[in-house]
C-alpha positions as CSV (number, residue, x, y, z in Angstrom):
1,L,10.6,13.4,-2.9
2,P,11.1,15.2,-6.3
3,T,10.0,11.9,-7.9
4,I,6.6,12.2,-6.1
5,I,6.1,15.6,-7.6
6,F,7.0,14.5,-11.1
7,F,4.8,11.3,-11.1
8,S,1.9,13.2,-9.6
9,S,2.0,15.7,-12.5
10,L,2.4,12.9,-15.0
11,M,-0.7,11.0,-13.6
12,A,-2.7,14.2,-13.8
13,V,-1.8,14.7,-17.4
14,T,-2.6,11.1,-18.4
15,Y,-6.0,11.4,-16.6
16,H,-6.7,14.6,-18.5
17,L,-5.9,13.0,-21.8
18,G,-8.1,10.0,-21.0
19,L,-5.2,7.5,-21.3
20,M,-5.3,6.3,-17.7
21,Q,-9.1,5.8,-17.8
22,R,-8.6,3.3,-20.7
23,V,-6.0,1.3,-18.7
24,V,-8.2,1.3,-15.6
25,R,-11.3,0.3,-17.5
26,A,-9.4,-2.6,-19.2
27,S,-8.0,-3.8,-15.9
28,A,-11.4,-3.6,-14.2
29,W,-13.0,-5.5,-17.1
30,V,-10.6,-8.4,-16.7
31,M,-11.2,-8.5,-12.9
32,Q,-15.0,-8.3,-13.3
33,R,-15.1,-11.1,-15.9
34,T,-12.7,-13.4,-14.1
35,M,-13.7,-12.8,-10.5
36,K,-17.4,-12.0,-10.9
37,T,-17.1,-8.9,-8.8
38,S,-19.3,-5.8,-9.3
39,G,-18.4,-2.9,-11.6
40,A,-17.8,-0.5,-8.7
41,E,-15.4,-2.7,-6.7
42,S,-13.6,-3.8,-9.8
43,L,-13.0,-0.2,-10.9
44,S,-11.8,0.9,-7.5
45,A,-9.4,-2.1,-7.3
46,A,-8.0,-1.3,-10.7
47,G,-7.7,2.4,-9.9
48,N,-5.8,1.6,-6.7
49,V,-2.9,0.3,-8.9
50,F,-2.4,3.9,-10.2
51,V,-3.8,6.3,-7.6
52,G,-4.0,6.4,-3.8
53,Q,-6.4,5.0,-1.3
54,T,-8.4,8.2,-1.1
55,E,-8.4,9.0,-4.8
56,A,-9.5,5.6,-6.2
57,P,-12.9,5.8,-4.6
58,L,-13.6,8.9,-6.6
59,L,-13.8,6.7,-9.7
60,V,-17.0,5.2,-8.2
61,R,-18.2,8.2,-6.2
62,P,-21.9,8.0,-7.4
63,F,-22.1,4.4,-6.2
64,V,-20.4,4.6,-2.7
65,E,-23.6,5.6,-0.8
66,K,-25.5,2.5,-2.0
67,M,-22.6,0.0,-1.9
68,T,-23.2,-3.3,0.0
69,E,-21.0,-3.9,3.0
70,S,-19.0,-6.5,1.0
71,E,-18.4,-3.9,-1.7
72,L,-17.2,-1.3,1.0
73,M,-14.9,-3.9,2.4
74,A,-13.4,-4.6,-1.0
75,L,-13.1,-0.8,-1.7
76,M,-11.2,-0.3,1.6
77,T,-9.1,-3.5,1.4
78,G,-7.9,-2.5,-2.1
79,G,-6.7,0.8,-0.8
80,F,-4.7,-0.8,2.0
81,A,-3.2,-3.5,-0.2
82,T,-1.7,-1.2,-2.9
83,V,0.3,2.0,-3.2
84,A,-0.2,5.1,-5.4
85,G,2.0,5.6,-8.5
86,G,3.7,8.6,-7.1
87,V,5.0,7.0,-3.9
88,L,5.8,3.8,-5.7
89,A,8.2,5.8,-7.8
90,A,9.7,7.2,-4.6
91,Y,10.2,3.7,-3.1
92,V,12.0,2.7,-6.3
93,G,14.3,5.7,-6.0
94,M,15.1,4.7,-2.4
95,L,16.1,1.1,-3.3
96,V,17.3,1.2,-6.9
97,A,20.9,2.0,-6.0
98,Y,21.2,-1.3,-4.1
99,F,18.6,-3.4,-6.0
100,P,18.6,-2.4,-9.7
101,D,15.6,-4.6,-10.6
102,V,13.3,-3.2,-7.9
103,A,11.1,-1.2,-10.3
104,G,9.7,-4.3,-12.0
105,H,9.1,-6.0,-8.6
106,M,7.4,-2.9,-7.2
107,L,5.0,-2.6,-10.2
108,A,4.3,-6.3,-10.1
109,A,3.5,-6.1,-6.4
110,S,0.9,-3.3,-6.9
111,V,-0.7,-5.1,-9.9
112,M,-0.9,-8.5,-8.1
113,S,-2.1,-7.0,-4.9
114,A,-5.2,-5.5,-6.5
115,P,-7.0,-8.8,-7.4
116,A,-5.5,-10.3,-4.2
117,A,-7.3,-7.7,-2.2
118,L,-10.6,-8.5,-3.8
119,V,-10.1,-12.2,-3.0
120,V,-9.3,-11.5,0.6
121,A,-12.1,-9.0,1.0
122,K,-14.7,-11.5,-0.3
123,I,-13.4,-14.3,2.0
124,M,-13.5,-12.0,5.0
125,L,-16.9,-10.5,4.2
126,P,-18.8,-12.5,1.4
127,E,-21.4,-10.7,-0.7
128,A,-24.9,-11.2,0.7
129,G,-26.7,-8.5,-1.2
130,E,-27.3,-7.4,-4.8
131,P,-24.7,-4.8,-5.9
132,E,-26.2,-1.9,-7.9
133,T,-23.3,-2.2,-10.4
134,A,-23.3,-6.0,-10.7
135,Q,-23.4,-5.7,-14.5
136,S,-22.2,-2.1,-15.2
137,L,-18.7,-0.9,-15.7
138,D,-18.2,2.8,-16.2
139,V,-15.1,5.0,-15.4
140,I,-16.4,8.3,-14.0
141,V,-13.6,10.9,-13.7
142,E,-14.2,14.6,-13.4
143,K,-11.9,16.8,-15.5
144,P,-11.2,20.0,-13.5
145,D,-8.4,21.1,-15.8
146,V,-8.7,23.4,-18.9
147,N,-5.8,21.9,-20.8
148,V,-2.7,19.7,-20.4
149,I,-0.6,22.6,-19.0
150,D,-3.3,23.2,-16.3
151,A,-3.4,19.5,-15.5
152,A,0.4,19.3,-15.2
153,A,0.5,22.3,-12.9
154,R,-2.3,21.0,-10.7
155,G,-0.6,17.6,-10.5
156,A,2.7,19.2,-9.5
157,G,0.9,21.2,-6.8
158,E,-0.7,18.1,-5.4
159,G,2.6,16.2,-5.6
160,L,4.3,19.0,-3.7
161,T,1.7,18.7,-0.9
162,L,2.2,15.0,-0.8
163,A,6.0,15.3,-0.8
164,L,5.8,17.7,2.1
165,N,3.5,15.4,4.0
166,V,5.8,12.4,3.4
167,G,8.9,14.4,4.5
168,A,7.2,15.6,7.7
169,M,5.9,12.1,8.3
170,L,9.3,10.5,7.9
171,L,10.9,13.1,10.2
172,A,8.3,12.5,12.9
173,F,8.1,8.7,12.7
174,V,11.9,8.1,12.5
175,A,12.3,10.3,15.6
176,L,9.5,8.4,17.4
177,I,11.3,5.1,16.6
178,Y,14.5,6.4,18.1
179,M,12.7,7.7,21.1
180,S,10.9,4.3,21.6
181,N,14.2,2.5,21.2
182,G,15.8,4.7,23.9
183,I,12.9,4.0,26.3
184,L,13.0,0.3,25.5
185,G,16.8,0.2,25.8
186,W,16.6,1.8,29.3
187,I,13.9,-0.7,30.4
188,G,15.9,-3.6,29.0
189,A,19.0,-2.4,30.9
190,L,17.0,-2.4,34.1
191,V,16.1,-6.0,33.8
192,G,19.5,-7.1,32.4
193,F,18.5,-7.3,28.7
194,D,20.8,-4.9,26.7
195,G,19.9,-3.9,23.2
196,L,16.1,-4.1,23.5
197,T,14.5,-2.2,20.6
198,L,11.1,-1.9,18.8
199,E,12.6,-3.6,15.8
200,L,13.8,-6.5,17.9
201,I,10.3,-7.0,19.5
202,L,8.5,-6.8,16.2
203,G,11.1,-9.1,14.6
204,W,10.5,-11.8,17.3
205,I,6.7,-11.6,16.8
206,L,6.6,-11.6,13.0
207,A,9.8,-13.7,12.1
208,P,7.7,-16.9,11.8
209,L,5.4,-15.2,9.4
210,A,8.3,-13.9,7.3
211,W,9.8,-17.4,7.3
212,V,6.5,-19.0,6.1
213,M,6.4,-16.5,3.3
214,G,9.8,-17.8,2.1
215,V,12.4,-15.6,3.8
216,P,15.5,-17.6,5.0
217,W,15.4,-17.9,8.8
218,A,18.6,-16.0,9.1
219,D,16.9,-12.9,7.7
220,A,13.4,-13.6,9.1
221,P,13.7,-11.5,12.3
222,F,14.8,-8.4,10.3
223,I,12.2,-8.8,7.6
224,G,9.6,-9.5,10.3
225,S,10.6,-6.3,12.0
226,L,10.1,-4.3,8.8
227,M,6.6,-5.9,8.4
228,G,5.8,-4.8,11.9
229,I,7.1,-1.3,11.4
230,K,5.1,-1.0,8.2
231,T,1.9,-1.9,10.1
232,V,2.5,0.1,13.2
233,L,4.0,3.2,11.5
234,N,4.0,3.1,7.7
235,E,5.6,1.5,4.7
236,F,7.8,4.5,3.9
237,V,9.7,4.1,7.2
238,A,10.0,0.3,6.6
239,Y,11.4,0.9,3.1
240,L,13.8,3.5,4.5
241,Q,15.1,0.9,7.0
242,L,15.4,-1.7,4.2
243,A,17.4,0.7,2.1
244,G,19.6,1.4,5.1
245,A,20.3,-2.3,5.7
246,M,21.2,-2.8,2.0
247,G,23.5,0.2,2.1
248,E,25.4,-1.2,5.1
249,T,26.1,-4.6,3.4
250,T,26.2,-6.2,0.0
251,I,23.1,-8.3,-1.0
252,G,24.0,-12.0,-1.2
253,M,27.4,-11.5,0.5
254,P,28.3,-12.8,4.1
255,G,26.5,-10.7,6.6
256,G,24.2,-9.2,4.0
257,L,20.5,-9.9,3.2
258,A,19.8,-12.8,0.9
259,P,18.5,-11.6,-2.6
260,R,15.4,-13.8,-1.9
261,S,14.7,-11.9,1.4
262,V,15.0,-8.5,-0.3
263,I,12.6,-9.4,-3.1
264,I,10.0,-10.9,-0.7
265,A,10.3,-7.8,1.5
266,T,9.7,-5.6,-1.5
267,Y,6.4,-7.3,-2.1
268,A,5.3,-7.6,1.5
269,L,5.9,-3.9,2.4
270,S,4.1,-2.6,-0.7
271,G,0.8,-1.3,0.5
272,F,-0.9,1.4,2.7
273,A,-2.0,-1.1,5.4
274,N,-1.2,0.7,8.6
275,F,-3.2,2.2,11.5
276,G,-2.9,5.8,10.3
277,S,-4.4,4.8,6.9
278,I,-7.6,3.7,8.7
279,A,-8.3,7.2,9.7
280,M,-7.4,8.5,6.2
281,Q,-9.8,6.1,4.5
282,I,-12.6,6.9,7.0
283,A,-12.1,10.6,6.4
284,G,-11.6,10.3,2.6
285,I,-14.4,7.8,1.7
286,G,-16.6,9.3,4.5
287,G,-16.4,12.6,2.7
288,I,-17.8,11.0,-0.4
289,A,-20.5,9.1,1.4
290,P,-21.2,10.7,4.8
291,S,-24.1,8.2,5.6
292,R,-21.6,5.3,5.4
293,R,-19.1,6.7,8.0
294,Q,-20.3,4.3,10.7
295,D,-19.9,1.3,8.3
296,L,-16.4,2.5,7.3
297,S,-15.4,2.9,11.0
298,R,-16.6,-0.6,11.7
299,L,-14.9,-2.2,8.8
300,G,-11.6,-0.2,9.0
301,L,-9.5,-2.5,11.1
302,R,-10.8,-5.6,9.4
303,A,-10.0,-4.1,6.0
304,M,-6.5,-3.1,7.1
305,I,-5.8,-6.7,8.2
306,G,-7.2,-7.8,4.8
307,G,-4.9,-5.4,3.0
308,S,-1.9,-6.8,4.9
309,I,-2.9,-10.4,4.1
310,A,-3.2,-9.5,0.4
311,A,0.3,-8.0,0.4
312,F,1.7,-11.0,2.3
313,M,0.0,-13.4,-0.2
314,T,1.5,-11.5,-3.1
315,A,5.0,-11.8,-1.4
316,T,4.4,-15.5,-0.8
317,V,3.6,-16.1,-4.5
318,A,6.7,-14.1,-5.4
319,G,8.8,-16.3,-3.1
320,M,7.3,-19.5,-4.6
321,I,8.4,-18.6,-8.1
322,L,11.9,-17.2,-7.3
């Protein structure tokens, strides 16, 4: 959790100095030229690599009200498919003791998932209108800070809020998993099926998908259960369980996860695509553009599915080149 505070402060400083805007603008320019997307959706997709699903839309705040439905879909899908820089650093901290190369894979997952989200969004909801920013590309970022020190302090404060939210969320969701497993175990014992858990059910359902992505079948039920937990709860809990599994056994040794499985899981779990994030995006983007709240609500579930597909596509590509 201290990592979240540090990176939040660092991101605030880089935005105040204008460094991050240049990186975002360059990334968005590449996406717009190669994928023929509008300036607004390209900017939000590039911004999602560095900031969160509710902060990236602020880059295109003046255009959200007049976005086409396809652009809104791309805006939301990009938020679901990627993770913010601060929490990405936290995931690295959770896994690096067992998987030293995790930082490079986590960064690659976020960078690859941004254009993947645009591809999936345009397939699921093709552009039928004329985007207002079809030819324009401007990074619009308000600078609320007086100087670098003020920016660092504000970023640290926001990071502390995020860290407290993450800590409370983990405490609540891990407890809910244990409670669910207790209830399922009791039901399973009544029907003669001992050991029934939420992870086991999700593993059964999603094991074929994990296998298709390139996970060895021996690990597919466990990786499938992590993918399910990420969608039903959130990616933080899923990464926590992945770290726990790696801590119990040695990667690549008998009884442990295959290195290939760990890498594919790292990519597949990277993203905010879960049911709770739907409400967060509706509230966050709806606050920017109140008149589009109905559209956001209607597109929410579809965009979340699109974000999951984008992350799974990225994981599949990683599995192909391993």
